[in-house]
C-alpha positions as CSV (number, residue, x, y, z in Angstrom):
1,X,-106.3,-7.3,-53.9
2,X,-107.9,-6.8,-50.4
3,X,-110.9,-4.7,-51.2
4,X,-110.4,-2.6,-48.1
5,X,-112.2,0.4,-49.6
6,X,-115.3,-1.8,-50.2
7,X,-115.2,-3.1,-46.6
8,X,-114.9,0.4,-45.1
9,X,-117.7,1.7,-47.2
10,X,-119.9,-1.3,-46.3
11,X,-119.5,-0.5,-42.6
12,X,-120.1,3.3,-43.1
13,X,-123.2,2.7,-45.1
14,X,-124.9,1.0,-42.2
15,X,-125.3,4.5,-40.8
16,X,-125.0,3.3,-37.2
17,X,-122.5,4.1,-34.5
18,X,-121.4,0.5,-34.4
19,X,-120.8,0.5,-38.2
20,X,-118.7,3.7,-38.0
21,X,-116.7,2.3,-35.1
22,X,-116.0,-0.9,-37.0
23,X,-114.9,1.1,-40.0
24,X,-112.4,3.1,-38.0
25,X,-111.2,0.0,-36.1
26,X,-110.5,-1.8,-39.3
27,X,-108.8,1.3,-40.7
28,X,-106.6,1.7,-37.6
29,X,-105.6,-1.9,-37.8
30,X,-104.5,-1.8,-41.4
31,X,-103.2,1.7,-41.3
32,X,-100.9,1.6,-38.3
33,X,-100.9,-2.2,-37.5
34,X,-97.4,-3.0,-38.8
35,X,-95.8,0.0,-37.0
36,X,-97.6,-0.7,-33.8
37,X,-96.7,-4.4,-33.9
38,X,-93.0,-3.7,-34.5
39,X,-92.8,-1.0,-31.7
40,X,-94.8,-3.1,-29.2
41,X,-92.7,-6.2,-29.9
42,X,-89.5,-4.3,-29.3
43,X,-90.9,-2.7,-26.1
44,X,-91.8,-6.2,-24.9
45,X,-88.4,-7.5,-25.6
46,X,-87.0,-4.4,-23.9
47,X,-88.8,-5.5,-20.7
48,X,-86.4,-8.4,-20.6
49,X,-83.7,-6.0,-19.7
50,X,-84.9,-6.1,-16.2
51,X,-83.9,-9.7,-16.0
52,X,-80.2,-10.1,-15.0
53,X,-79.7,-13.1,-17.3
54,X,-80.7,-11.0,-20.4
55,X,-80.0,-7.4,-19.4
56,X,-76.5,-7.0,-20.7
57,X,-77.5,-7.9,-24.3
58,X,-81.0,-6.5,-24.6
59,X,-80.1,-2.8,-24.8
60,X,-77.4,-3.3,-27.5
61,X,-79.9,-5.5,-29.4
62,X,-82.6,-2.9,-29.4
63,X,-80.2,-0.2,-30.5
64,X,-78.9,-2.6,-33.2
65,X,-82.4,-3.2,-34.4
66,X,-83.1,0.5,-34.6
67,X,-80.0,1.1,-36.7
68,X,-81.0,-1.9,-39.0
69,X,-84.5,-0.4,-39.4
70,X,-83.2,3.1,-40.2
71,X,-80.5,2.1,-42.6
72,X,-82.5,-0.6,-44.4
73,X,-85.5,1.7,-44.9
74,X,-83.3,4.5,-46.3
75,X,-81.3,2.2,-48.6
76,X,-84.4,0.3,-49.9
77,X,-86.1,3.7,-50.4
78,X,-84.2,3.7,-53.7
79,X,-86.6,1.1,-55.0
80,X,-89.7,1.3,-52.8
81,X,-91.7,4.0,-54.5
82,X,-90.1,3.5,-57.9
83,X,-91.1,-0.2,-58.0
84,X,-94.6,0.3,-56.6
85,X,-95.2,2.9,-59.3
86,X,-93.8,0.5,-62.0
87,X,-96.2,-2.2,-60.8
88,X,-99.1,0.2,-60.7
89,X,-98.4,1.2,-64.3
90,X,-98.2,-2.5,-65.4
91,X,-101.5,-3.3,-63.7
92,X,-103.1,-0.3,-65.4
93,X,-102.0,-1.8,-68.7
94,X,-103.5,-5.2,-67.7
95,X,-100.1,-6.8,-67.6
96,X,-100.3,-8.7,-64.4
97,X,-97.9,-11.3,-65.7
98,X,-95.1,-8.7,-65.4
99,X,-95.4,-8.3,-61.6
100,X,-93.8,-11.5,-60.3
101,X,-90.7,-11.7,-62.6
102,X,-89.9,-8.0,-62.0
103,X,-90.5,-8.5,-58.2
104,X,-87.9,-11.3,-58.2
105,X,-85.6,-9.0,-60.2
106,X,-86.1,-6.2,-57.7
107,X,-85.4,-8.6,-54.8
108,X,-82.2,-9.8,-56.5
109,X,-80.9,-6.3,-57.0
110,X,-81.9,-5.3,-53.4
111,X,-80.2,-8.4,-52.0
112,X,-77.0,-7.9,-53.9
113,X,-76.7,-4.2,-53.2
114,X,-77.7,-4.4,-49.5
115,X,-75.5,-7.4,-49.0
116,X,-72.4,-5.6,-50.4
117,X,-73.1,-2.5,-48.4
118,X,-73.8,-4.5,-45.2
119,X,-70.8,-6.7,-45.6
120,X,-68.5,-3.7,-46.3
121,X,-69.7,-1.9,-43.2
122,X,-69.5,-4.9,-40.9
123,X,-66.1,-5.9,-42.2
124,X,-64.5,-2.5,-41.9
125,X,-65.9,-1.4,-38.6
126,X,-64.6,-2.4,-35.1
127,X,-67.3,-3.9,-33.0
128,X,-65.8,-3.8,-29.5
129,X,-68.1,-3.6,-26.5
130,X,-67.4,-3.7,-22.8
131,X,-70.1,-6.3,-22.1
132,X,-68.7,-9.8,-22.3
133,X,-72.2,-11.3,-22.8
134,X,-72.7,-9.3,-26.0
135,X,-69.7,-11.1,-27.8
136,X,-69.7,-8.5,-30.6
137,X,-66.5,-9.8,-32.2
138,X,-68.1,-13.2,-32.8
139,X,-68.2,-14.1,-36.5
140,X,-71.8,-15.4,-36.1
141,X,-73.0,-12.0,-34.8
142,X,-71.4,-10.2,-37.8
143,X,-72.9,-12.7,-40.3
144,X,-76.3,-12.4,-38.7
145,X,-76.1,-8.6,-38.8
146,X,-75.6,-8.6,-42.5
147,X,-78.3,-11.3,-43.0
148,X,-80.8,-9.3,-41.0
149,X,-80.0,-6.1,-42.9
150,X,-80.5,-7.8,-46.3
151,X,-83.7,-9.5,-45.1
152,X,-85.1,-6.2,-43.9
153,X,-84.4,-4.4,-47.2
154,X,-86.2,-7.2,-49.1
155,X,-89.1,-7.0,-46.6
156,X,-89.6,-3.3,-47.2
157,X,-89.8,-3.9,-51.0
158,X,-92.4,-6.6,-50.6
159,X,-94.5,-4.7,-47.9
160,X,-94.4,-1.6,-50.1
161,X,-95.7,-3.6,-53.1
162,X,-98.5,-5.3,-51.0
163,X,-99.5,-1.9,-49.6
164,X,-99.4,-0.4,-53.1
165,X,-102.0,-2.9,-54.3
166,X,-103.9,-2.3,-51.1
167,X,-103.3,-5.7,-49.5
168,X,-103.2,-4.1,-46.1
169,X,-104.7,-7.0,-44.2
170,X,-102.0,-9.4,-45.5
171,X,-99.3,-7.0,-44.5
172,X,-100.7,-6.8,-40.9
173,X,-101.1,-10.5,-40.7
174,X,-97.5,-11.2,-41.9
175,X,-96.1,-8.6,-39.5
176,X,-98.0,-10.2,-36.6
177,X,-96.6,-13.6,-37.6
178,X,-93.0,-12.4,-38.0
179,X,-92.8,-10.3,-34.8
180,X,-94.7,-12.9,-32.8
181,X,-92.0,-15.4,-33.7
182,X,-89.3,-12.8,-32.9
183,X,-90.8,-12.2,-29.4
184,X,-91.2,-16.0,-28.8
185,X,-87.6,-16.7,-29.8
186,X,-86.2,-13.8,-27.7
187,X,-86.1,-15.5,-24.3
188,X,-84.8,-18.8,-25.9
189,X,-82.1,-17.5,-28.2
190,X,-81.3,-14.6,-25.9
191,X,-79.5,-16.9,-23.5
192,X,-76.7,-17.0,-26.1
193,X,-76.3,-13.3,-25.9
194,X,-76.5,-10.5,-28.4
195,X,-76.0,-12.9,-31.4
196,X,-79.0,-15.0,-30.2
197,X,-81.3,-12.0,-30.1
198,X,-80.2,-11.0,-33.6
199,X,-80.8,-14.6,-34.8
200,X,-84.4,-14.5,-33.5
201,X,-84.9,-11.2,-35.2
202,X,-83.5,-12.6,-38.5
203,X,-85.7,-15.7,-38.3
204,X,-88.9,-13.7,-37.7
205,X,-88.2,-11.4,-40.6
206,X,-87.1,-14.3,-42.8
207,X,-90.6,-15.8,-42.2
208,X,-92.2,-12.5,-43.1
209,X,-90.1,-12.3,-46.3
210,X,-91.2,-15.7,-47.6
211,X,-94.8,-15.3,-46.5
212,X,-95.2,-12.0,-48.4
213,X,-93.4,-13.5,-51.4
214,X,-95.8,-16.4,-51.5
215,X,-98.7,-14.0,-51.3
216,X,-97.5,-12.0,-54.3
217,X,-96.5,-15.0,-56.5
218,X,-99.9,-16.7,-55.9
219,X,-101.8,-13.5,-56.8
220,X,-99.7,-12.7,-59.9
221,X,-98.6,-15.9,-61.6
222,X,-96.3,-15.6,-64.6
223,X,-94.6,-17.8,-67.2
224,X,-91.3,-15.8,-66.8
225,X,-89.0,-16.4,-63.9
226,X,-87.1,-13.1,-63.6
227,X,-87.1,-9.7,-65.4
228,X,-85.6,-6.3,-64.9
229,X,-88.0,-4.0,-66.8
230,X,-88.2,-1.9,-63.6
231,X,-84.7,-0.6,-64.5
232,X,-85.8,0.4,-68.0
233,X,-85.5,4.2,-68.1
234,X,-88.6,4.4,-70.4
235,X,-90.8,2.5,-68.0
236,X,-90.0,4.1,-64.7
237,X,-89.8,7.5,-63.0
238,X,-86.3,7.9,-61.5
239,X,-87.2,10.8,-59.4
240,X,-89.2,8.5,-57.2
241,X,-86.0,6.8,-56.2
242,X,-84.7,10.1,-54.8
243,X,-88.1,10.8,-53.1
244,X,-88.1,7.4,-51.4
245,X,-84.6,7.9,-50.0
246,X,-85.4,11.4,-48.8
247,X,-88.7,10.5,-47.2
248,X,-87.1,7.7,-45.1
249,X,-84.0,9.8,-44.3
250,X,-86.3,12.7,-43.2
251,X,-87.9,10.5,-40.6
252,X,-84.6,9.3,-39.2
253,X,-82.2,12.2,-39.5
254,X,-83.0,13.8,-36.2
255,X,-82.4,10.5,-34.4
256,X,-79.0,10.2,-36.1
257,X,-78.2,13.8,-35.1
258,X,-78.7,12.8,-31.4
259,X,-76.9,9.4,-31.9
260,X,-73.8,10.9,-33.4
261,X,-73.3,13.7,-30.8
262,X,-71.3,12.4,-27.9
263,X,-73.0,14.8,-25.6
264,X,-76.5,13.4,-26.2
265,X,-75.6,9.7,-26.7
266,X,-73.3,6.9,-25.4
267,X,-71.6,4.1,-27.2
268,X,-73.1,0.6,-27.1
269,X,-71.4,-1.6,-29.7
270,X,-69.1,-0.7,-32.5
271,X,-70.5,2.3,-34.4
272,X,-73.9,1.9,-32.7
273,X,-74.8,4.5,-30.2
274,X,-78.1,5.3,-28.4
275,X,-79.5,8.5,-26.9
276,X,-80.9,7.8,-23.5
277,X,-82.6,11.2,-23.4
278,X,-84.1,11.2,-27.0
279,X,-84.8,7.6,-28.1
280,X,-87.5,6.5,-25.6
281,X,-90.0,9.3,-25.8
282,X,-89.9,9.6,-29.6
283,X,-90.6,5.9,-30.3
284,X,-93.4,5.8,-27.7
285,X,-94.8,9.0,-29.3
286,X,-95.2,7.2,-32.6
287,X,-97.9,5.0,-31.1
288,X,-100.1,8.1,-31.2
289,X,-100.5,7.8,-35.0
290,X,-103.3,5.3,-34.6
291,X,-106.3,7.7,-34.4
292,X,-105.0,9.9,-37.3
293,X,-104.1,6.9,-39.4
294,X,-107.6,5.5,-38.9
295,X,-109.2,8.6,-40.1
296,X,-106.6,8.8,-42.9
297,X,-107.5,5.4,-44.3
298,X,-111.2,5.8,-43.9
299,X,-111.2,9.1,-45.8
300,X,-108.6,8.2,-48.5
301,X,-110.0,4.7,-49.2
302,X,-113.6,5.7,-49.3
303,X,-114.7,9.2,-50.4
304,X,-111.5,10.3,-52.0
305,X,-110.6,7.1,-53.8
306,X,-114.2,6.9,-55.2
307,X,-114.3,10.4,-56.4
308,X,-110.7,10.2,-57.8
309,X,-111.8,7.2,-59.9
310,X,-114.9,9.0,-61.2
311,X,-113.0,12.1,-62.1
312,X,-110.2,10.4,-64.1
313,X,-112.7,8.0,-65.7
314,X,-114.6,11.0,-67.0
315,X,-111.3,12.5,-68.3
316,X,-110.5,9.3,-70.2
317,X,-114.1,9.0,-71.5
318,X,-114.3,12.5,-72.9
319,X,-117.0,14.0,-70.6
320,X,-118.0,17.7,-71.0
321,X,-116.0,20.4,-69.3
322,X,-118.9,21.3,-67.0
323,X,-119.1,17.7,-65.8
324,X,-115.3,17.5,-65.3
325,X,-115.5,20.7,-63.2
326,X,-118.3,19.3,-61.1
327,X,-116.3,16.1,-60.5
328,X,-113.1,18.1,-59.8
329,X,-114.9,20.2,-57.2
330,X,-116.2,17.0,-55.5
331,X,-112.7,15.5,-55.6
332,X,-111.2,18.6,-54.1
333,X,-113.9,18.8,-51.4
334,X,-113.3,15.1,-50.4
335,X,-109.6,15.8,-50.1
336,X,-110.0,18.9,-48.1
337,X,-112.6,17.4,-45.7
338,X,-110.4,14.4,-45.2
339,X,-107.4,16.5,-44.3
340,X,-109.7,18.6,-42.0
341,X,-110.9,15.4,-40.2
342,X,-107.3,14.1,-39.8
343,X,-106.2,17.5,-38.4
344,X,-109.1,17.6,-35.9
345,X,-108.7,13.9,-34.7
346,X,-105.0,13.9,-34.5
347,X,-105.1,17.3,-32.9
348,X,-107.5,16.0,-30.3
349,X,-105.2,13.0,-29.7
350,X,-102.2,15.4,-29.1
351,X,-104.2,17.4,-26.6
352,X,-105.3,14.3,-24.7
353,X,-101.7,13.0,-24.6
354,X,-100.4,16.3,-23.4
355,X,-102.8,16.0,-20.4
356,X,-102.0,12.4,-19.6
357,X,-98.5,12.0,-20.9
358,X,-97.0,10.9,-17.6
359,X,-99.6,8.2,-17.1
360,X,-99.0,6.9,-20.6
361,X,-95.3,6.7,-20.0
362,X,-96.0,4.9,-16.7
363,X,-97.7,2.2,-18.6
364,X,-94.4,1.4,-20.3
365,X,-92.5,1.8,-17.0
366,X,-90.8,4.9,-18.4
367,X,-89.8,7.6,-15.8
368,X,-91.9,10.8,-15.7
369,X,-89.0,13.1,-16.5
370,X,-89.3,12.0,-20.1
371,X,-92.8,13.6,-20.3
372,X,-91.5,17.0,-21.4
373,X,-89.8,15.6,-24.5
374,X,-92.6,13.1,-25.0
375,X,-95.1,16.0,-25.3
376,X,-92.9,17.7,-28.0
377,X,-92.6,14.5,-29.9
378,X,-96.3,13.8,-29.8
379,X,-97.0,17.1,-31.4
380,X,-94.3,16.5,-34.1
381,X,-95.7,13.0,-34.9
382,X,-99.2,14.6,-35.3
383,X,-97.8,17.0,-38.0
384,X,-96.0,14.1,-39.6
385,X,-99.4,12.2,-40.0
386,X,-100.8,15.3,-41.6
387,X,-97.8,15.5,-44.0
388,X,-98.2,11.8,-44.8
389,X,-101.9,12.3,-45.8
390,X,-101.0,15.3,-48.0
391,X,-98.2,13.4,-49.7
392,X,-100.5,10.5,-50.4
393,X,-103.0,12.7,-52.1
394,X,-100.2,14.3,-54.2
395,X,-99.0,10.8,-55.2
396,X,-102.6,10.0,-56.3
397,X,-102.5,13.2,-58.4
398,X,-99.1,12.1,-59.9
399,X,-97.4,15.2,-58.5
400,X,-94.0,13.5,-58.3
401,X,-91.8,16.6,-58.4
402,X,-93.8,18.3,-55.6
403,X,-93.5,15.2,-53.5
404,X,-89.7,15.2,-54.1
405,X,-89.4,18.8,-53.1
406,X,-91.5,18.3,-49.9
407,X,-89.4,15.2,-49.0
408,X,-86.2,17.3,-49.4
409,X,-87.7,20.1,-47.4
410,X,-88.6,17.8,-44.5
411,X,-85.2,16.1,-44.5
412,X,-83.3,19.4,-44.8
413,X,-85.2,21.3,-42.1
414,X,-85.2,18.3,-39.7
415,X,-81.4,18.0,-40.1
416,X,-80.7,21.7,-39.6
417,X,-83.2,22.4,-36.9
418,X,-82.2,19.3,-34.9
419,X,-78.6,20.4,-34.9
420,X,-79.7,23.9,-33.8
421,X,-81.8,22.4,-31.0
422,X,-78.7,20.6,-29.7
423,X,-76.7,23.8,-29.5
424,X,-79.6,25.6,-27.7
425,X,-79.6,23.0,-24.9
426,X,-81.8,20.3,-23.4
427,X,-84.9,22.5,-23.1
428,X,-85.0,22.6,-26.9
429,X,-84.5,18.9,-27.7
430,X,-87.2,17.6,-30.0
431,X,-88.2,21.1,-31.3
432,X,-86.1,20.5,-34.4
433,X,-88.3,17.5,-35.4
434,X,-91.5,19.3,-34.3
435,X,-90.8,22.5,-36.3
436,X,-89.6,20.6,-39.4
437,X,-92.7,18.5,-39.5
438,X,-95.0,21.5,-38.8
439,X,-93.4,23.7,-41.4
440,X,-93.3,21.0,-44.1
441,X,-96.9,19.9,-43.5
442,X,-98.2,23.5,-43.7
443,X,-96.2,24.0,-47.0
444,X,-97.6,20.8,-48.3
445,X,-101.2,21.9,-47.5
446,X,-100.7,25.1,-49.4
447,X,-99.2,23.3,-52.4
448,X,-102.0,20.7,-52.4
449,X,-104.7,23.4,-52.2
450,X,-103.2,25.2,-55.3
451,X,-102.9,21.8,-57.1
452,X,-106.6,21.0,-56.5
453,X,-107.7,24.4,-57.8
454,X,-105.7,23.9,-61.0
455,X,-106.5,20.2,-61.5
456,X,-108.5,20.6,-64.7
457,X,-105.8,22.7,-66.4
458,X,-102.9,20.5,-65.3
459,X,-104.7,17.3,-66.1
460,X,-104.9,18.2,-69.8
461,X,-101.7,20.3,-70.2
462,X,-99.1,18.0,-68.6
């Protein structure tokens, strides 16, 4: 849909430093653009906390948005991977007309389920807060909270689909539009209080939702209005639903461990808490994914994707065993060299940030005492990028069970080790996330290496 692989190869084939630089800049933009845009927007709005007129409502708003993100990603994870794979299978069958009606069906299911869950939580939870300007018991705030949650769940389904068909530029452009609107509305709606900030957030994501929906419907027209084939047991892979939930839960579980512990957090509004010691460094640390994600996209979307297509085209066309083995070795080499490049670049990024961590935090007006935990989180995020790259290759190779096991391993170890780190004391905060990401990424590398060595056998025997 976007031809990002062709563009990256075009820049690389120029065989100049400028061409290589442009390729990595494009890859960095499409690979980590949405994440960077969302974090940067929230940090910008967070700067409003310094203004007395907005300060009482900004911190509860940012915590509310964080909870909305975490819960919506986890709940929509039930459909994210499952639906993208369903669409991929239909496109392989040349049934493009099945995309739009099933997308509308998926959005309807997501809207109903997330609406019921969100309304039930909001209706049964007390939302008291000592700040009068937050006005948490206002009906408008509760309604906006549910609306924002539902909209986010739908946005994740659409952005997952667009990313799955490699429309990365469109996703970045839509995120820039939506969060730009959210930031622009913040100082205007924020005068109302907490409900005003949530309203601006809802409007921005509502624009994102409809913009992405228009993109998909224009690209995949159909005579049918709505369909639910993606729920047909014979046409889907149910294990991907569990994998999607576990992957998203694994990323957030350490944060919830610190939020739920009264020793490491404090209440803000209703059930929403924030951890002053843990939240700030981990979210800033996620900005360090840009170099690793740039290398990841360049390698995956050029060498690996090209050799992947050649290998499986040869399988379908009945090439000789010798030719298949040659192509398999080339495929394995591209995967291993790509992982190696990611490891080296992200490792270098981690080393640099360990040396200048305090200066980086100073750019965001964050006190230097956060640098210790920031250093730990930067290393953990580096391993998470490596894990993401490995999982992506496993998904390319259709290793769904292995991806499920690795997601469960990451979620389980992150949960257990984060709880242990709390019991060990402040000097060990963050090590739960770091060790879980490191251990799971190393296991995933070993699993991937064995899978690549046995690819010929498993291609024909599974």
